[in-house]
BALOBA-1460 file (C-alpha; in Angstrom, 3 decimals):
// residues 275
<rec num="1" residu="m" x="22.202" y="3.191" z="-1.995"/>
<rec num="2" residu="t" x="21.554" y="0.510" z="0.627"/>
<rec num="3" residu="r" x="20.879" y="3.181" z="3.247"/>
<rec num="4" residu="f" x="18.471" y="4.952" z="0.910"/>
<rec num="5" residu="l" x="16.563" y="1.735" z="0.176"/>
<rec num="6" residu="r" x="16.343" y="1.011" z="3.897"/>
<rec num="7" residu="l" x="15.065" y="4.526" z="4.566"/>
<rec num="8" residu="i" x="12.180" y="4.174" z="2.117"/>
<rec num="9" residu="r" x="11.702" y="0.474" z="2.937"/>
<rec num="10" residu="f" x="11.877" y="-0.365" z="-0.737"/>
<rec num="11" residu="s" x="11.097" y="-4.033" z="-0.119"/>
<rec num="12" residu="h" x="7.571" y="-3.023" z="0.927"/>
<rec num="13" residu="t" x="6.874" y="-1.932" z="-2.648"/>
<rec num="14" residu="i" x="5.708" y="-5.523" z="-3.113"/>
<rec num="15" residu="f" x="2.572" y="-4.721" z="-1.091"/>
<rec num="16" residu="a" x="0.908" y="-2.413" z="-3.638"/>
<rec num="17" residu="l" x="2.672" y="-3.173" z="-6.936"/>
<rec num="18" residu="p" x="1.042" y="-6.600" z="-7.513"/>
<rec num="19" residu="f" x="-2.435" y="-5.101" z="-7.191"/>
<rec num="20" residu="a" x="-1.586" y="-2.453" z="-9.772"/>
<rec num="21" residu="l" x="-0.150" y="-5.048" z="-12.137"/>
<rec num="22" residu="g" x="-3.115" y="-7.385" z="-11.579"/>
<rec num="23" residu="a" x="-5.533" y="-4.606" z="-12.479"/>
<rec num="24" residu="l" x="-3.420" y="-3.826" z="-15.545"/>
<rec num="25" residu="v" x="-3.537" y="-7.442" z="-16.750"/>
<rec num="26" residu="v" x="-7.318" y="-7.572" z="-16.307"/>
<rec num="27" residu="a" x="-7.784" y="-4.231" z="-18.089"/>
<rec num="28" residu="a" x="-5.642" y="-5.421" z="-21.004"/>
<rec num="29" residu="n" x="-7.411" y="-8.794" z="-20.983"/>
<rec num="30" residu="g" x="-4.000" y="-10.390" z="-21.200"/>
<rec num="31" residu="w" x="-0.404" y="-9.197" z="-21.379"/>
<rec num="32" residu="p" x="-0.364" y="-5.364" z="-21.508"/>
<rec num="33" residu="p" x="1.816" y="-3.440" z="-23.982"/>
<rec num="34" residu="s" x="5.427" y="-3.376" z="-22.775"/>
<rec num="35" residu="r" x="5.528" y="0.407" z="-22.846"/>
<rec num="36" residu="v" x="2.484" y="0.746" z="-20.590"/>
<rec num="37" residu="l" x="3.740" y="-1.977" z="-18.253"/>
<rec num="38" residu="l" x="7.138" y="-0.332" z="-17.786"/>
<rec num="39" residu="l" x="5.605" y="3.111" z="-17.272"/>
<rec num="40" residu="v" x="3.142" y="1.791" z="-14.686"/>
<rec num="41" residu="i" x="6.000" y="0.160" z="-12.792"/>
<rec num="42" residu="a" x="7.964" y="3.419" z="-12.991"/>
<rec num="43" residu="c" x="4.976" y="5.360" z="-11.659"/>
<rec num="44" residu="m" x="4.569" y="2.922" z="-8.771"/>
<rec num="45" residu="v" x="8.236" y="3.077" z="-7.769"/>
<rec num="46" residu="f" x="8.474" y="6.864" z="-8.070"/>
<rec num="47" residu="a" x="5.184" y="7.489" z="-6.219"/>
<rec num="48" residu="r" x="5.993" y="5.171" z="-3.347"/>
<rec num="49" residu="t" x="9.525" y="6.549" z="-3.047"/>
<rec num="50" residu="a" x="8.164" y="10.100" z="-2.932"/>
<rec num="51" residu="a" x="5.528" y="9.157" z="-0.364"/>
<rec num="52" residu="m" x="8.053" y="7.471" z="1.930"/>
<rec num="53" residu="l" x="10.498" y="10.376" z="1.670"/>
<rec num="54" residu="f" x="7.721" y="12.858" z="2.442"/>
<rec num="55" residu="n" x="6.782" y="10.742" z="5.458"/>
<rec num="56" residu="r" x="10.355" y="10.641" z="6.714"/>
<rec num="57" residu="i" x="10.767" y="14.418" z="6.361"/>
<rec num="58" residu="v" x="7.446" y="15.275" z="8.021"/>
<rec num="59" residu="d" x="8.033" y="12.799" z="10.869"/>
<rec num="60" residu="w" x="11.754" y="13.505" z="11.240"/>
<rec num="61" residu="s" x="11.574" y="14.678" z="14.880"/>
<rec num="62" residu="l" x="8.876" y="12.158" z="15.808"/>
<rec num="63" residu="d" x="10.943" y="9.273" z="14.466"/>
<rec num="64" residu="q" x="13.913" y="10.440" z="16.528"/>
<rec num="65" residu="r" x="11.831" y="10.284" z="19.730"/>
<rec num="66" residu="n" x="10.238" y="6.901" z="18.964"/>
<rec num="67" residu="p" x="12.459" y="4.002" z="20.134"/>
<rec num="68" residu="r" x="11.216" y="1.842" z="17.235"/>
<rec num="69" residu="t" x="12.300" y="4.374" z="14.578"/>
<rec num="70" residu="a" x="15.056" y="6.310" z="16.348"/>
<rec num="71" residu="s" x="17.786" y="5.270" z="13.909"/>
<rec num="72" residu="r" x="15.988" y="6.281" z="10.702"/>
<rec num="73" residu="h" x="17.435" y="9.797" z="10.572"/>
<rec num="74" residu="l" x="20.949" y="8.313" z="10.581"/>
<rec num="75" residu="l" x="20.421" y="6.658" z="7.191"/>
<rec num="76" residu="l" x="20.277" y="9.881" z="5.153"/>
<rec num="77" residu="s" x="20.494" y="13.604" z="5.798"/>
<rec num="78" residu="k" x="17.293" y="15.619" z="5.749"/>
<rec num="79" residu="s" x="18.520" y="17.783" z="2.846"/>
<rec num="80" residu="a" x="19.381" y="14.684" z="0.790"/>
<rec num="81" residu="a" x="15.936" y="13.251" z="1.525"/>
<rec num="82" residu="a" x="14.317" y="16.512" z="0.363"/>
<rec num="83" residu="t" x="16.319" y="16.442" z="-2.888"/>
<rec num="84" residu="a" x="15.362" y="12.836" z="-3.516"/>
<rec num="85" residu="l" x="11.711" y="13.736" z="-2.814"/>
<rec num="86" residu="i" x="11.750" y="16.390" z="-5.547"/>
<rec num="87" residu="i" x="13.426" y="14.037" z="-8.034"/>
<rec num="88" residu="s" x="11.052" y="11.123" z="-7.366"/>
<rec num="89" residu="s" x="7.970" y="13.381" z="-7.543"/>
<rec num="90" residu="a" x="9.124" y="14.787" z="-10.876"/>
<rec num="91" residu="g" x="9.848" y="11.259" z="-12.091"/>
<rec num="92" residu="f" x="6.335" y="10.172" z="-11.197"/>
<rec num="93" residu="i" x="4.683" y="13.078" z="-13.023"/>
<rec num="94" residu="a" x="6.906" y="12.589" z="-16.081"/>
<rec num="95" residu="s" x="6.101" y="8.856" z="-16.199"/>
<rec num="96" residu="a" x="2.380" y="9.544" z="-15.827"/>
<rec num="97" residu="a" x="2.543" y="12.146" z="-18.589"/>
<rec num="98" residu="a" x="4.112" y="9.575" z="-20.919"/>
<rec num="99" residu="i" x="1.144" y="7.196" z="-20.505"/>
<rec num="100" residu="n" x="-1.903" y="9.284" z="-21.442"/>
<rec num="101" residu="s" x="-3.497" y="12.667" z="-20.793"/>
<rec num="102" residu="l" x="-5.768" y="11.451" z="-17.982"/>
<rec num="103" residu="t" x="-2.941" y="9.875" z="-15.985"/>
<rec num="104" residu="f" x="-0.988" y="13.116" z="-16.390"/>
<rec num="105" residu="l" x="-3.906" y="15.264" z="-15.208"/>
<rec num="106" residu="l" x="-4.478" y="13.014" z="-12.201"/>
<rec num="107" residu="s" x="-0.804" y="12.690" z="-11.230"/>
<rec num="108" residu="p" x="-0.762" y="15.744" z="-8.884"/>
<rec num="109" residu="v" x="-3.926" y="14.407" z="-7.234"/>
<rec num="110" residu="a" x="-2.259" y="11.027" z="-6.754"/>
<rec num="111" residu="l" x="0.766" y="12.668" z="-5.144"/>
<rec num="112" residu="a" x="-1.482" y="14.690" z="-2.841"/>
<rec num="113" residu="v" x="-3.236" y="11.484" z="-1.754"/>
<rec num="114" residu="v" x="-0.044" y="9.552" z="-1.031"/>
<rec num="115" residu="f" x="1.459" y="12.527" z="0.807"/>
<rec num="116" residu="s" x="-1.665" y="13.138" z="2.907"/>
<rec num="117" residu="y" x="-1.237" y="10.005" z="5.009"/>
<rec num="118" residu="s" x="1.858" y="11.414" z="6.699"/>
<rec num="119" residu="l" x="-0.155" y="14.362" z="8.040"/>
<rec num="120" residu="t" x="-3.359" y="12.611" z="9.068"/>
<rec num="121" residu="k" x="-2.159" y="11.248" z="12.419"/>
<rec num="122" residu="r" x="-2.107" y="14.848" z="13.610"/>
<rec num="123" residu="f" x="-5.820" y="15.508" z="13.055"/>
<rec num="124" residu="t" x="-7.783" y="12.263" z="12.567"/>
<rec num="125" residu="s" x="-7.879" y="8.810" z="14.119"/>
<rec num="126" residu="a" x="-8.776" y="7.363" z="10.706"/>
<rec num="127" residu="t" x="-5.150" y="7.647" z="9.605"/>
<rec num="128" residu="h" x="-5.057" y="3.909" z="8.796"/>
<rec num="129" residu="f" x="-7.664" y="4.394" z="6.068"/>
<rec num="130" residu="f" x="-5.645" y="7.197" z="4.497"/>
<rec num="131" residu="l" x="-2.702" y="4.821" z="4.269"/>
<rec num="132" residu="g" x="-5.052" y="2.310" z="2.663"/>
<rec num="133" residu="l" x="-6.217" y="4.946" z="0.196"/>
<rec num="134" residu="a" x="-2.606" y="5.780" z="-0.692"/>
<rec num="135" residu="l" x="-2.082" y="2.167" z="-1.753"/>
<rec num="136" residu="g" x="-5.638" y="1.640" z="-2.996"/>
<rec num="137" residu="i" x="-5.343" y="4.155" z="-5.812"/>
<rec num="138" residu="a" x="-2.631" y="1.988" z="-7.425"/>
<rec num="139" residu="p" x="-4.979" y="-0.461" z="-9.228"/>
<rec num="140" residu="v" x="-7.219" y="2.422" z="-10.322"/>
<rec num="141" residu="g" x="-4.241" y="4.257" z="-11.793"/>
<rec num="142" residu="a" x="-3.046" y="1.137" z="-13.583"/>
<rec num="143" residu="w" x="-6.521" y="0.584" z="-15.043"/>
<rec num="144" residu="i" x="-6.629" y="4.169" z="-16.319"/>
<rec num="145" residu="a" x="-3.158" y="3.696" z="-17.824"/>
<rec num="146" residu="q" x="-4.467" y="0.853" z="-19.966"/>
<rec num="147" residu="m" x="-8.082" y="1.900" z="-20.598"/>
<rec num="148" residu="g" x="-7.965" y="5.692" z="-20.387"/>
<rec num="149" residu="r" x="-10.962" y="5.642" z="-18.019"/>
<rec num="150" residu="v" x="-12.108" y="4.312" z="-14.649"/>
<rec num="151" residu="g" x="-14.053" y="1.044" z="-14.313"/>
<rec num="152" residu="l" x="-16.052" y="-0.713" z="-11.611"/>
<rec num="153" residu="a" x="-13.605" y="-3.612" z="-11.201"/>
<rec num="154" residu="p" x="-10.595" y="-1.482" z="-10.136"/>
<rec num="155" residu="l" x="-12.780" y="0.524" z="-7.758"/>
<rec num="156" residu="i" x="-13.834" y="-2.689" z="-6.019"/>
<rec num="157" residu="l" x="-10.224" y="-3.821" z="-5.882"/>
<rec num="158" residu="a" x="-9.207" y="-0.429" z="-4.506"/>
<rec num="159" residu="g" x="-11.795" y="-0.786" z="-1.751"/>
<rec num="160" residu="g" x="-10.354" y="-4.187" z="-0.884"/>
<rec num="161" residu="v" x="-6.817" y="-2.818" z="-0.775"/>
<rec num="162" residu="i" x="-7.935" y="0.053" z="1.482"/>
<rec num="163" residu="c" x="-9.460" y="-2.383" z="3.987"/>
<rec num="164" residu="w" x="-6.515" y="-4.777" z="3.752"/>
<rec num="165" residu="v" x="-3.949" y="-2.033" z="4.392"/>
<rec num="166" residu="a" x="-5.991" y="-0.353" z="7.136"/>
<rec num="167" residu="g" x="-6.330" y="-3.731" z="8.834"/>
<rec num="168" residu="f" x="-2.639" y="-4.560" z="8.892"/>
<rec num="169" residu="d" x="-1.753" y="-0.969" z="9.819"/>
<rec num="170" residu="l" x="-4.002" y="-1.249" z="12.875"/>
<rec num="171" residu="i" x="-2.053" y="-4.320" z="13.963"/>
<rec num="172" residu="y" x="1.252" y="-2.603" z="13.216"/>
<rec num="173" residu="a" x="0.168" y="0.542" z="15.105"/>
<rec num="174" residu="s" x="-0.318" y="-1.479" z="18.274"/>
<rec num="175" residu="q" x="3.487" y="-1.440" z="18.625"/>
<rec num="176" residu="d" x="3.391" y="2.359" z="19.021"/>
<rec num="177" residu="y" x="0.381" y="2.454" z="21.364"/>
<rec num="178" residu="e" x="2.198" y="4.005" z="24.340"/>
<rec num="179" residu="f" x="4.312" y="6.359" z="22.219"/>
<rec num="180" residu="d" x="1.294" y="7.639" z="20.271"/>
<rec num="181" residu="r" x="-0.574" y="8.289" z="23.518"/>
<rec num="182" residu="q" x="2.352" y="10.221" z="24.972"/>
<rec num="183" residu="e" x="2.799" y="12.280" z="21.805"/>
<rec num="184" residu="r" x="-0.981" y="12.750" z="21.429"/>
<rec num="185" residu="l" x="-0.903" y="11.295" z="17.946"/>
<rec num="186" residu="r" x="-4.220" y="10.086" z="16.589"/>
<rec num="187" residu="s" x="-4.843" y="6.420" z="15.892"/>
<rec num="188" residu="l" x="-7.823" y="4.106" z="16.129"/>
<rec num="189" residu="v" x="-5.690" y="1.864" z="18.328"/>
<rec num="190" residu="v" x="-5.344" y="4.757" z="20.787"/>
<rec num="191" residu="v" x="-9.068" y="5.545" z="20.600"/>
<rec num="192" residu="l" x="-10.370" y="1.980" z="20.771"/>
<rec num="193" residu="g" x="-7.629" y="0.285" z="22.744"/>
<rec num="194" residu="i" x="-5.490" y="-2.561" z="21.469"/>
<rec num="195" residu="q" x="-8.051" y="-5.354" z="21.874"/>
<rec num="196" residu="r" x="-10.889" y="-3.592" z="20.049"/>
<rec num="197" residu="g" x="-8.433" y="-2.263" z="17.486"/>
<rec num="198" residu="m" x="-7.415" y="-5.828" z="16.677"/>
<rec num="199" residu="a" x="-11.075" y="-6.843" z="16.384"/>
<rec num="200" residu="l" x="-11.599" y="-4.021" z="13.878"/>
<rec num="201" residu="a" x="-8.539" y="-5.225" z="11.945"/>
<rec num="202" residu="q" x="-10.106" y="-8.680" z="11.663"/>
<rec num="203" residu="l" x="-13.350" y="-7.176" z="10.359"/>
<rec num="204" residu="l" x="-11.490" y="-5.065" z="7.803"/>
<rec num="205" residu="h" x="-9.599" y="-8.088" z="6.526"/>
<rec num="206" residu="a" x="-12.859" y="-10.006" z="6.179"/>
<rec num="207" residu="v" x="-14.223" y="-7.131" z="4.066"/>
<rec num="208" residu="a" x="-10.993" y="-7.055" z="2.041"/>
<rec num="209" residu="f" x="-11.293" y="-10.762" z="1.304"/>
<rec num="210" residu="a" x="-14.924" y="-10.291" z="0.205"/>
<rec num="211" residu="a" x="-13.777" y="-7.469" z="-2.089"/>
<rec num="212" residu="l" x="-11.248" y="-9.784" z="-3.757"/>
<rec num="213" residu="i" x="-14.063" y="-12.238" z="-4.451"/>
<rec num="214" residu="a" x="-16.246" y="-9.431" z="-5.797"/>
<rec num="215" residu="f" x="-13.386" y="-8.211" z="-7.997"/>
<rec num="216" residu="g" x="-13.114" y="-11.679" z="-9.508"/>
<rec num="217" residu="l" x="-16.827" y="-11.730" z="-10.254"/>
<rec num="218" residu="v" x="-16.931" y="-8.281" z="-11.862"/>
<rec num="219" residu="a" x="-13.702" y="-8.906" z="-13.808"/>
<rec num="220" residu="r" x="-15.029" y="-12.335" z="-14.874"/>
<rec num="221" residu="l" x="-12.006" y="-14.195" z="-13.626"/>
<rec num="222" residu="g" x="-12.098" y="-17.986" z="-13.663"/>
<rec num="223" residu="v" x="-11.445" y="-21.049" z="-11.557"/>
<rec num="224" residu="i" x="-7.693" y="-20.496" z="-11.174"/>
<rec num="225" residu="y" x="-8.283" y="-17.142" z="-9.471"/>
<rec num="226" residu="y" x="-10.787" y="-18.536" z="-6.998"/>
<rec num="227" residu="c" x="-8.585" y="-21.528" z="-6.211"/>
<rec num="228" residu="a" x="-5.982" y="-19.071" z="-4.923"/>
<rec num="229" residu="m" x="-8.393" y="-17.376" z="-2.503"/>
<rec num="230" residu="p" x="-8.007" y="-19.976" z="0.298"/>
<rec num="231" residu="l" x="-4.258" y="-19.256" z="0.269"/>
<rec num="232" residu="i" x="-4.936" y="-15.556" z="0.799"/>
<rec num="233" residu="a" x="-7.428" y="-16.345" z="3.570"/>
<rec num="234" residu="a" x="-4.791" y="-18.502" z="5.282"/>
<rec num="235" residu="a" x="-2.202" y="-15.708" z="5.074"/>
<rec num="236" residu="l" x="-4.616" y="-13.227" z="6.634"/>
<rec num="237" residu="y" x="-5.392" y="-15.708" z="9.400"/>
<rec num="238" residu="f" x="-1.671" y="-16.165" z="10.065"/>
<rec num="239" residu="e" x="-1.240" y="-12.393" z="10.237"/>
<rec num="240" residu="h" x="-3.747" y="-12.141" z="13.067"/>
<rec num="241" residu="r" x="-2.151" y="-15.050" z="14.873"/>
<rec num="242" residu="s" x="1.116" y="-13.056" z="14.906"/>
<rec num="243" residu="e" x="-0.346" y="-10.041" z="16.749"/>
<rec num="244" residu="k" x="1.318" y="-10.906" z="20.076"/>
<rec num="245" residu="l" x="4.812" y="-11.674" z="18.800"/>
<rec num="246" residu="d" x="7.856" y="-9.576" z="19.740"/>
<rec num="247" residu="l" x="8.837" y="-6.616" z="17.566"/>
<rec num="248" residu="t" x="11.349" y="-8.468" z="15.368"/>
<rec num="249" residu="s" x="9.025" y="-11.421" z="14.842"/>
<rec num="250" residu="i" x="5.958" y="-9.295" z="14.134"/>
<rec num="251" residu="n" x="7.824" y="-7.300" z="11.472"/>
<rec num="252" residu="r" x="8.980" y="-10.503" z="9.802"/>
<rec num="253" residu="a" x="5.538" y="-12.110" z="10.017"/>
<rec num="254" residu="f" x="3.802" y="-9.010" z="8.629"/>
<rec num="255" residu="f" x="6.190" y="-8.662" z="5.720"/>
<rec num="256" residu="h" x="5.896" y="-12.311" z="4.776"/>
<rec num="257" residu="s" x="2.114" y="-12.577" z="5.132"/>
<rec num="258" residu="n" x="1.315" y="-9.311" z="3.337"/>
<rec num="259" residu="a" x="3.861" y="-9.960" z="0.590"/>
<rec num="260" residu="f" x="2.314" y="-13.413" z="0.215"/>
<rec num="261" residu="v" x="-1.216" y="-11.968" z="-0.131"/>
<rec num="262" residu="s" x="-0.257" y="-9.508" z="-2.881"/>
<rec num="263" residu="t" x="1.979" y="-11.975" z="-4.727"/>
<rec num="264" residu="v" x="-0.627" y="-14.752" z="-4.728"/>
<rec num="265" residu="f" x="-3.214" y="-12.270" z="-5.999"/>
<rec num="266" residu="l" x="-1.004" y="-11.262" z="-8.926"/>
<rec num="267" residu="l" x="-0.064" y="-14.835" z="-9.801"/>
<rec num="268" residu="a" x="-3.733" y="-15.893" z="-9.686"/>
<rec num="269" residu="v" x="-4.775" y="-13.082" z="-12.016"/>
<rec num="270" residu="c" x="-1.906" y="-13.715" z="-14.429"/>
<rec num="271" residu="l" x="-2.455" y="-17.472" z="-14.564"/>
<rec num="272" residu="d" x="-6.169" y="-16.920" z="-15.082"/>
<rec num="273" residu="r" x="-5.830" y="-14.335" z="-17.841"/>
<rec num="274" residu="l" x="-2.604" y="-15.351" z="-19.551"/>
<rec num="275" residu="c" x="-2.894" y="-19.143" z="-19.597"/>
C-alpha cells in the first residue's frame, strides 16, 4: 500500500481537495449534508487516483528515462497500475452517480479532463494550464454536488485554481528543462526559457490571488476570509523565493507552500461560514 500511495503521490491530494470542500461549504451556506460531503471526498480521491495512474501508464517509458522519475516504475507493475486505474475510474463514476443526475452525466467528462493532461505535453506547450484545469474543475464539481447547477462563484474559484496550478507547475517544470528539450516534450519553460517562464509563473500567481479575492466578493464571504489572504500571499511569495533551491529542497518547499495555500483557504472559508 505504501508503494501505491507513493506512486500516485497521495499526499498531493491536499492541493485540490480543500478548494472542492471550500466551494461545497459556500454552496451549502454552512456545513453540507454528511452524505454529500463523503461522496464529494470519495469523488476527489477516486478521480485524482485515476488521473495519476493514467499519467504513470502513459509516461511509463518517459519516466524511466528521466533521472528525476526513474524509480517510479519500480513501485508497481504496469498491469497492476492498469487494474487500479479501472477500479478507481469506476469508483469515481459510481460516487458521482450517487450524488445527483448532473454529477453522473458529467463524470465521464471530468475523467476525460483529468486524463487529458498526461497527453498534452506531446502536442501543446500549454500543458501547465491543462493540469490547472484538471484541478480547477474540483470546486465546480463540488458546487454542482450541493446545488445541482453551476454558479459564478465556483467558476471564479476554478479560474484561480487553474492559474495557481499552472504557475507552480511552471516552476516545477524548470527541473526537467534539459530532459524535456532532449525528448522534444512541449512546455512553456522550454519555449520561453527558465527566466521568462518564472516571470509568467509570478504573473499567474498574481491572477490566482486576485481570483481568490473575487471569489470572496461574489460568495459574500466576510472579514475572517479576507484576513487569511495575506497568509496566502506570503506563501506564494515564499514559493517563488524557492525557485533556485536544489531538487530535494524545492520539492519540500513546493509541497509545504502549496499545501499551506489550500489549507488556509479552506480554514478561512469554514471559519467564515460556520462560525
